[in-house]
MOPAC internal coordinates of N, CA, C and O (Angstrom, degrees):
PM7 1SCF
backbone

  N    0.0000 0     0.00 0     0.00 0    0    0    0
  C    1.4815 1     0.00 0     0.00 0    1    0    0
  C    1.5566 1   105.52 1     0.00 0    2    1    0
  O    1.2310 1   121.51 1   -41.44 1    3    2    1
  N    1.3154 1   114.72 1   138.56 1    3    2    1
  C    1.4354 1   122.97 1  -178.54 1    5    3    2
  C    1.5342 1   111.66 1  -121.55 1    6    5    3
  O    1.2310 1   123.50 1    -2.22 1    7    6    5
  N    1.3235 1   110.89 1   177.78 1    7    6    5
  C    1.4344 1   114.78 1   175.59 1    9    7    6
  C    1.5240 1   112.77 1  -108.28 1   10    9    7
  O    1.2310 1   119.52 1   -44.57 1   11   10    9
  N    1.2664 1   118.52 1   135.43 1   11   10    9
  C    1.4627 1   122.65 1   179.43 1   13   11   10
  C    1.5452 1   107.15 1  -111.06 1   14   13   11
  O    1.2310 1   122.10 1   -53.35 1   15   14   13
  N    1.3446 1   113.58 1   126.65 1   15   14   13
  C    1.4704 1   118.31 1   175.78 1   17   15   14
  C    1.5445 1   112.63 1   -92.52 1   18   17   15
  O    1.2310 1   121.01 1   -62.78 1   19   18   17
  N    1.4239 1   115.67 1   117.22 1   19   18   17
  C    1.3640 1   117.36 1   177.09 1   21   19   18
  C    1.5924 1   106.92 1  -124.34 1   22   21   19
  O    1.2310 1   122.13 1   -19.89 1   23   22   21
  N    1.3000 1   113.54 1   160.11 1   23   22   21
  C    1.5087 1   117.81 1   178.91 1   25   23   22
  C    1.4409 1   115.25 1   -63.57 1   26   25   23
  O    1.2310 1   119.41 1   -16.75 1   27   26   25
  N    1.3578 1   118.72 1   163.25 1   27   26   25
  C    1.5010 1   119.26 1  -176.93 1   29   27   26
  C    1.5790 1   109.42 1   -68.99 1   30   29   27
  O    1.2310 1   119.12 1   149.85 1   31   30   29
  N    1.2522 1   119.28 1   -30.15 1   31   30   29
  C    1.4729 1   115.11 1  -178.03 1   33   31   30
  C    1.5059 1   113.14 1   -70.39 1   34   33   31
  O    1.2310 1   119.82 1   139.10 1   35   34   33
  N    1.3662 1   117.95 1   -40.90 1   35   34   33
  C    1.4827 1   129.14 1   174.03 1   37   35   34
  C    1.5141 1   108.62 1   -57.74 1   38   37   35
  O    1.2310 1   119.73 1   134.54 1   39   38   37
  N    1.3024 1   118.13 1   -45.46 1   39   38   37
  C    1.4227 1   122.83 1  -177.85 1   41   39   38
  C    1.5295 1   113.48 1   -67.47 1   42   41   39
  O    1.2310 1   121.80 1   146.49 1   43   42   41
  N    1.3228 1   114.16 1   -33.51 1   43   42   41
  C    1.5079 1   123.81 1   172.58 1   45   43   42
  C    1.5194 1   112.77 1   -64.54 1   46   45   43
  O    1.2310 1   121.69 1   139.46 1   47   46   45
  N    1.3821 1   114.36 1   -40.54 1   47   46   45
  C    1.4420 1   121.41 1   175.93 1   49   47   46
  C    1.4621 1   109.72 1   -63.21 1   50   49   47
  O    1.2310 1   119.91 1   133.06 1   51   50   49
  N    1.3660 1   117.78 1   -46.94 1   51   50   49
  C    1.3880 1   124.71 1  -176.74 1   53   51   50
  C    1.6220 1   108.57 1   -60.65 1   54   53   51
  O    1.2310 1   122.56 1   129.87 1   55   54   53
  N    1.2518 1   112.70 1   -50.13 1   55   54   53
  C    1.5219 1   118.15 1   176.01 1   57   55   54
  C    1.4503 1   112.57 1   -54.78 1   58   57   55
  O    1.2310 1   118.12 1   131.21 1   59   58   57
  N    1.3348 1   121.20 1   -48.79 1   59   58   57
  C    1.4596 1   124.74 1   176.25 1   61   59   58
  C    1.5017 1   111.99 1   -59.58 1   62   61   59
  O    1.2310 1   119.25 1   135.41 1   63   62   61
  N    1.2079 1   119.04 1   -44.59 1   63   62   61
  C    1.4593 1   124.48 1  -177.17 1   65   63   62
  C    1.5305 1   113.71 1   -69.09 1   66   65   63
  O    1.2310 1   121.59 1   153.41 1   67   66   65
  N    1.2922 1   114.57 1   -26.59 1   67   66   65
  C    1.4615 1   122.37 1  -175.19 1   69   67   66
  C    1.5873 1   107.46 1   -76.04 1   70   69   67
  O    1.2310 1   120.17 1   153.48 1   71   70   69
  N    1.2500 1   117.28 1   -26.52 1   71   70   69
  C    1.4191 1   119.51 1   176.30 1   73   71   70
  C    1.4606 1   110.73 1   -73.17 1   74   73   71
  O    1.2310 1   120.45 1   143.12 1   75   74   73
  N    1.3001 1   116.75 1   -36.88 1   75   74   73
  C    1.5860 1   120.04 1  -178.21 1   77   75   74
  C    1.5938 1   107.74 1   -71.56 1   78   77   75
  O    1.2310 1   123.30 1   138.73 1   79   78   77
  N    1.3084 1   111.29 1   -41.27 1   79   78   77
  C    1.4963 1   113.92 1   178.93 1   81   79   78
  C    1.4702 1   114.93 1   -84.11 1   82   81   79
  O    1.2310 1   117.37 1  -173.52 1   83   82   81
  N    1.3684 1   122.61 1     6.48 1   83   82   81
  C    1.3678 1   125.97 1  -179.13 1   85   83   82
  C    1.5719 1   114.26 1    52.79 1   86   85   83
  O    1.2310 1   121.62 1  -144.57 1   87   86   85
  N    1.3455 1   114.50 1    35.43 1   87   86   85
  C    1.3658 1   122.23 1   176.76 1   89   87   86
  C    1.5265 1   117.75 1  -117.34 1   90   89   87
  O    1.2310 1   117.68 1   -20.45 1   91   90   89
  N    1.3028 1   122.02 1   159.55 1   91   90   89
  C    1.4437 1   124.42 1   176.86 1   93   91   90
  C    1.5058 1   105.21 1   -65.26 1   94   93   91
  O    1.2310 1   119.37 1   -14.93 1   95   94   93
  N    1.2305 1   118.81 1   165.07 1   95   94   93
  C    1.5078 1   124.82 1   171.58 1   97   95   94
  C    1.4447 1   111.18 1   -56.57 1   98   97   95
  O    1.2310 1   121.12 1   131.03 1   99   98   97
  N    1.3283 1   115.47 1   -48.97 1   99   98   97
  C    1.4642 1   120.77 1  -179.46 1  101   99   98
  C    1.5746 1   109.87 1   -63.04 1  102  101   99
  O    1.2310 1   119.76 1   137.64 1  103  102  101
  N    1.3562 1   118.07 1   -42.36 1  103  102  101
  C    1.4228 1   118.09 1  -177.52 1  105  103  102
  C    1.5534 1   109.52 1   -67.94 1  106  105  103
  O    1.2310 1   117.96 1   141.35 1  107  106  105
  N    1.3595 1   121.49 1   -38.65 1  107  106  105
  C    1.3679 1   122.60 1   172.06 1  109  107  106
  C    1.4930 1   115.78 1   -56.63 1  110  109  107
  O    1.2310 1   121.00 1   135.43 1  111  110  109
  N    1.3704 1   115.68 1   -44.57 1  111  110  109
  C    1.4286 1   117.75 1   176.68 1  113  111  110
  C    1.5305 1   112.65 1   -64.63 1  114  113  111
  O    1.2310 1   121.66 1   143.18 1  115  114  113
  N    1.3287 1   114.44 1   -36.82 1  115  114  113
  C    1.4307 1   114.77 1  -178.05 1  117  115  114
  C    1.5340 1   111.21 1   -71.83 1  118  117  115
  O    1.2310 1   119.09 1   147.53 1  119  118  117
  N    1.3199 1   119.34 1   -32.47 1  119  118  117
  C    1.4114 1   126.53 1   172.54 1  121  119  118
  C    1.6138 1   111.87 1   -55.93 1  122  121  119
  O    1.2310 1   124.14 1   123.09 1  123  122  121
  N    1.3097 1   109.66 1   -56.91 1  123  122  121
  C    1.4792 1   119.50 1  -177.28 1  125  123  122
  C    1.5813 1   106.37 1   -61.00 1  126  125  123
  O    1.2310 1   116.77 1   143.48 1  127  126  125
  N    1.2206 1   123.74 1   -36.52 1  127  126  125
  C    1.4077 1   126.35 1   179.01 1  129  127  126
  C    1.5275 1   110.63 1   -65.73 1  130  129  127
  O    1.2310 1   122.10 1   126.88 1  131  130  129
  N    1.3342 1   113.58 1   -53.12 1  131  130  129
  C    1.4375 1   122.48 1   179.56 1  133  131  130
  C    1.5726 1   111.62 1   -56.65 1  134  133  131
  O    1.2310 1   121.75 1   129.72 1  135  134  133
  N    1.3594 1   114.26 1   -50.28 1  135  134  133
  C    1.4873 1   119.61 1  -179.14 1  137  135  134
  C    1.5037 1   110.43 1   -64.15 1  138  137  135
  O    1.2310 1   119.50 1   141.30 1  139  138  137
  N    1.3984 1   118.57 1   -38.70 1  139  138  137
  C    1.4438 1   123.08 1   170.85 1  141  139  138
  C    1.4305 1   115.82 1   -54.83 1  142  141  139
  O    1.2310 1   120.16 1   130.67 1  143  142  141
  N    1.3586 1   117.30 1   -49.33 1  143  142  141
  C    1.3866 1   122.79 1  -178.31 1  145  143  142
  C    1.5235 1   109.83 1   -59.83 1  146  145  143
  O    1.2310 1   120.48 1   132.05 1  147  146  145
  N    1.4356 1   116.69 1   -47.95 1  147  146  145
  C    1.3570 1   120.93 1  -173.29 1  149  147  146
  C    1.5351 1   108.15 1   -66.81 1  150  149  147
  O    1.2310 1   118.03 1   146.01 1  151  150  149
  N    1.3444 1   121.35 1   -33.99 1  151  150  149
  C    1.4199 1   126.60 1   179.04 1  153  151  150
  C    1.6680 1   105.80 1   -61.80 1  154  153  151
  O    1.2310 1   122.86 1   129.13 1  155  154  153
  N    1.2697 1   112.13 1   -50.87 1  155  154  153
  C    1.4827 1   113.04 1  -179.45 1  157  155  154
  C    1.5683 1   114.18 1   -63.34 1  158  157  155
  O    1.2310 1   122.03 1   147.37 1  159  158  157
  N    1.3350 1   113.72 1   -32.63 1  159  158  157
  C    1.4759 1   116.95 1   177.86 1  161  159  158
  C    1.4916 1   114.16 1   -76.59 1  162  161  159
  O    1.2310 1   119.98 1   158.04 1  163  162  161
  N    1.3565 1   117.65 1   -21.96 1  163  162  161
  C    1.4505 1   125.36 1  -173.27 1  165  163  162
  C    1.4885 1   108.22 1  -126.68 1  166  165  163
  O    1.2310 1   114.96 1  -120.65 1  167  166  165
  N    1.3760 1   127.16 1    59.35 1  167  166  165
  C    1.3826 1   125.24 1  -170.53 1  169  167  166
  C    1.5286 1   117.12 1   -62.36 1  170  169  167
  O    1.2310 1   121.90 1   163.27 1  171  170  169
  N    1.2554 1   113.96 1   -16.73 1  171  170  169
  C    1.5365 1   115.97 1   179.83 1  173  171  170
  C    1.4919 1   113.32 1   -88.96 1  174  173  171
  O    1.2310 1   120.31 1   170.14 1  175  174  173
  N    1.3831 1   117.02 1    -9.86 1  175  174  173
  C    1.4939 1   119.87 1   176.86 1  177  175  174
  C    1.4006 1   113.41 1   -89.99 1  178  177  175
  O    1.2310 1   119.15 1   -41.92 1  179  178  177
  N    1.3402 1   119.23 1   138.08 1  179  178  177
  C    1.4536 1   125.00 1   173.83 1  181  179  178
  C    1.6173 1   109.22 1   -69.56 1  182  181  179
  O    1.2310 1   119.46 1   -13.95 1  183  182  181
  N    1.3091 1   118.64 1   166.05 1  183  182  181
  C    1.3692 1   125.10 1   178.11 1  185  183  182
  C    1.5699 1   109.20 1   -55.57 1  186  185  183
  O    1.2310 1   122.11 1   130.49 1  187  186  185
  N    1.3611 1   113.57 1   -49.51 1  187  186  185
  C    1.4035 1   122.93 1  -177.86 1  189  187  186
  C    1.4553 1   114.31 1   -61.11 1  190  189  187
  O    1.2310 1   121.73 1   141.09 1  191  190  189
  N    1.4302 1   114.30 1   -38.91 1  191  190  189
  C    1.5662 1   120.13 1   176.67 1  193  191  190
  C    1.5067 1   107.10 1   -62.41 1  194  193  191
  O    1.2310 1   120.34 1   136.52 1  195  194  193
  N    1.3633 1   116.96 1   -43.48 1  195  194  193
  C    1.4607 1   119.47 1  -175.35 1  197  195  194
  C    1.5904 1   108.94 1   -63.26 1  198  197  195
  O    1.2310 1   120.60 1   130.93 1  199  198  197
  N    1.3559 1   116.47 1   -49.07 1  199  198  197
  C    1.4660 1   121.80 1   179.73 1  201  199  198
  C    1.4501 1   110.97 1   -58.40 1  202  201  199
  O    1.2310 1   119.74 1   136.59 1  203  202  201
  N    1.3710 1   118.11 1   -43.41 1  203  202  201
  C    1.5768 1   119.79 1   177.14 1  205  203  202
  C    1.5465 1   106.06 1   -58.69 1  206  205  203
  O    1.2310 1   120.99 1   127.92 1  207  206  205
  N    1.2407 1   115.71 1   -52.08 1  207  206  205
  C    1.4423 1   121.20 1  -169.27 1  209  207  206
  C    1.6714 1   108.71 1   -58.55 1  210  209  207
  O    1.2310 1   121.47 1   139.03 1  211  210  209
  N    1.2690 1   114.80 1   -40.97 1  211  210  209
  C    1.4739 1   126.23 1  -177.79 1  213  211  210
  C    1.6350 1   107.82 1   -69.27 1  214  213  211
  O    1.2310 1   122.29 1   136.39 1  215  214  213
  N    1.3049 1   113.23 1   -43.61 1  215  214  213
  C    1.5023 1   115.94 1   174.30 1  217  215  214
  C    1.5135 1   113.21 1   -66.17 1  218  217  215
  O    1.2310 1   117.90 1   140.27 1  219  218  217
  N    1.3033 1   121.60 1   -39.73 1  219  218  217
  C    1.4248 1   121.57 1   178.02 1  221  219  218
  C    1.4451 1   110.69 1   -68.10 1  222  221  219
  O    1.2310 1   118.76 1   146.21 1  223  222  221
  N    1.3912 1   119.98 1   -33.79 1  223  222  221
  C    1.3277 1   122.31 1  -179.02 1  225  223  222
  C    1.5452 1   113.54 1   -72.58 1  226  225  223
  O    1.2310 1   121.60 1   159.03 1  227  226  225
  N    1.3449 1   114.54 1   -20.97 1  227  226  225
  C    1.4503 1   119.81 1   176.87 1  229  227  226
  C    1.6199 1   107.39 1   -94.28 1  230  229  227
  O    1.2310 1   119.68 1  -174.00 1  231  230  229
  N    1.3454 1   118.22 1     6.00 1  231  230  229
  C    1.5083 1   121.08 1   176.54 1  233  231  230
  C    1.5063 1   111.45 1    82.18 1  234  233  231
  O    1.2310 1   117.83 1  -161.80 1  235  234  233
  N    1.3202 1   121.74 1    18.20 1  235  234  233
  C    1.4606 1   121.14 1   174.73 1  237  235  234
  C    1.5160 1   110.20 1   -88.89 1  238  237  235
  O    1.2310 1   120.34 1   -48.92 1  239  238  237
  N    1.2714 1   116.96 1   131.08 1  239  238  237
  C    1.4995 1   121.24 1   178.46 1  241  239  238
  C    1.5425 1   104.42 1  -127.37 1  242  241  239
  O    1.2310 1   122.34 1   -51.67 1  243  242  241
  N    1.2494 1   113.12 1   128.33 1  243  242  241
  C    1.5163 1   122.54 1   177.74 1  245  243  242
  C    1.5935 1   105.99 1   -77.21 1  246  245  243
  O    1.2310 1   121.16 1   -45.22 1  247  246  245
  N    1.3754 1   115.39 1   134.78 1  247  246  245
  C    1.4274 1   115.12 1   171.96 1  249  247  246
  C    1.5976 1   111.15 1   -68.22 1  250  249  247
  O    1.2310 1   121.00 1   -25.20 1  251  250  249
  N    1.3257 1   115.69 1   154.80 1  251  250  249
  C    1.5139 1   115.71 1  -178.29 1  253  251  250
  C    1.5811 1   109.41 1   -63.90 1  254  253  251
  O    1.2310 1   121.68 1   -31.95 1  255  254  253
  N    1.2800 1   114.38 1   148.05 1  255  254  253
  C    1.4572 1   116.72 1  -179.57 1  257  255  254
  C    1.4634 1   107.22 1   -84.53 1  258  257  255
  O    1.2310 1   122.38 1   -32.85 1  259  258  257
  N    1.4089 1   113.05 1   147.15 1  259  258  257
  C    1.4529 1   122.89 1   176.56 1  261  259  258
  C    1.4505 1   109.21 1   -73.42 1  262  261  259
  O    1.2310 1   118.23 1   -40.38 1  263  262  261
  N    1.3423 1   120.97 1   139.62 1  263  262  261
  C    1.3800 1   123.86 1   177.18 1  265  263  262
  C    1.4900 1   113.36 1   -78.68 1  266  265  263
  O    1.2310 1   119.57 1   -35.04 1  267  266  265
  N    1.3332 1   118.42 1   144.96 1  267  266  265
  C    1.4449 1   121.01 1  -175.31 1  269  267  266
  C    1.4760 1   108.21 1   -78.27 1  270  269  267
  O    1.2310 1   120.30 1   -27.37 1  271  270  269
  N    1.1984 1   117.03 1   152.63 1  271  270  269
  C    1.5183 1   122.74 1  -169.53 1  273  271  270
  C    1.5157 1   107.43 1   -93.41 1  274  273  271
  O    1.2310 1   120.10 1   180.00 1  275  274  273

């Protein structure tokens, strides 16, 4: 594991985003790095398509949504 130096403004954004995603600051940064890497490697896929693909690869299946009445 290494140290990554980022500017204070980006660190503040990571800290704020980590509270929304209920992640640690390090976990939030790792998530953004991983998603960014996957986006660069798969430029034709949307963010949502990449997240769905990763969730499925991890064995996560969303239950069917109920239809609105």
